[in-house]
C-alpha positions as CSV (number, residue, x, y, z in Angstrom):
1,M,-59.2,74.1,-41.6
2,G,-56.1,74.7,-43.6
3,S,-55.2,76.7,-40.6
4,A,-55.6,73.8,-38.2
5,Q,-53.7,71.5,-40.6
6,S,-51.1,74.1,-41.2
7,S,-50.1,74.9,-37.4
8,L,-49.1,71.4,-37.1
9,W,-45.7,72.0,-39.6
10,R,-43.1,75.1,-38.8
11,V,-40.8,75.7,-41.1
12,I,-37.3,74.8,-39.5
13,Y,-35.2,75.4,-42.5
14,I,-34.8,77.3,-46.2
15,A,-32.6,75.1,-48.2
16,R,-31.4,76.9,-51.3
17,G,-32.0,74.1,-53.9
18,E,-33.7,70.2,-54.3
19,Q,-30.2,69.0,-53.7
20,Q,-29.7,70.6,-50.4
21,A,-33.4,69.7,-49.5
22,Q,-33.0,66.1,-50.2
23,Q,-29.8,66.3,-48.5
24,I,-31.4,68.0,-45.1
25,E,-34.4,66.0,-45.4
26,A,-32.7,62.9,-45.5
27,L,-30.2,63.7,-42.1
28,L,-33.3,64.9,-40.1
29,Q,-35.4,61.5,-41.4
30,Q,-31.9,59.6,-40.3
31,A,-32.7,60.8,-36.5
32,G,-36.1,60.2,-36.6
33,F,-38.1,63.7,-37.4
34,M,-41.1,63.3,-39.9
35,I,-40.3,66.2,-42.0
36,E,-42.7,67.7,-44.8
37,R,-41.3,69.9,-47.2
38,R,-42.2,73.0,-50.1
39,Q,-41.5,75.1,-52.8
40,S,-41.2,78.4,-51.0
41,L,-43.9,80.5,-52.6
42,P,-42.9,83.1,-55.3
43,G,-42.3,87.1,-54.3
44,G,-40.0,87.3,-51.5
45,A,-37.7,84.3,-51.8
46,R,-35.9,83.0,-54.1
47,H,-37.8,80.5,-56.7
48,E,-35.6,77.5,-56.1
49,D,-35.8,77.9,-52.4
50,I,-37.4,75.2,-50.6
51,E,-38.9,75.0,-46.7
52,I,-38.0,72.2,-44.8
53,K,-40.8,71.8,-42.1
54,A,-40.9,69.1,-38.9
55,L,-43.7,69.0,-36.8
56,E,-44.5,71.6,-34.3
57,S,-44.1,69.6,-31.3
58,E,-40.6,68.3,-32.8
59,A,-39.4,71.7,-34.1
60,E,-37.4,73.0,-32.1
61,E,-35.6,70.0,-31.4
62,A,-35.5,68.9,-35.2
63,R,-33.5,73.4,-35.6
64,L,-31.3,72.0,-32.4
65,Y,-30.1,68.9,-34.1
66,L,-29.5,70.8,-38.0
67,M,-27.3,73.4,-36.1
68,E,-25.5,70.8,-34.1
69,Q,-24.5,69.2,-37.6
70,G,-23.4,72.3,-38.8
71,L,-26.2,73.6,-41.0
């Protein structure tokens, strides 16, 4: 069931630290998107990177919204 749960969310942005993650999360939530976040796994990404995820059904729209906001 874990894969079914993870497929509900798609990473739409990698924030560089807690402050940026909070700003992106607040921006998306104010626009009405459901957001989840997770610390990036150690290895390929920097330790302070935080994945910002949107619902699979809203991911493309949320990503476009961030682009419109200059992110």
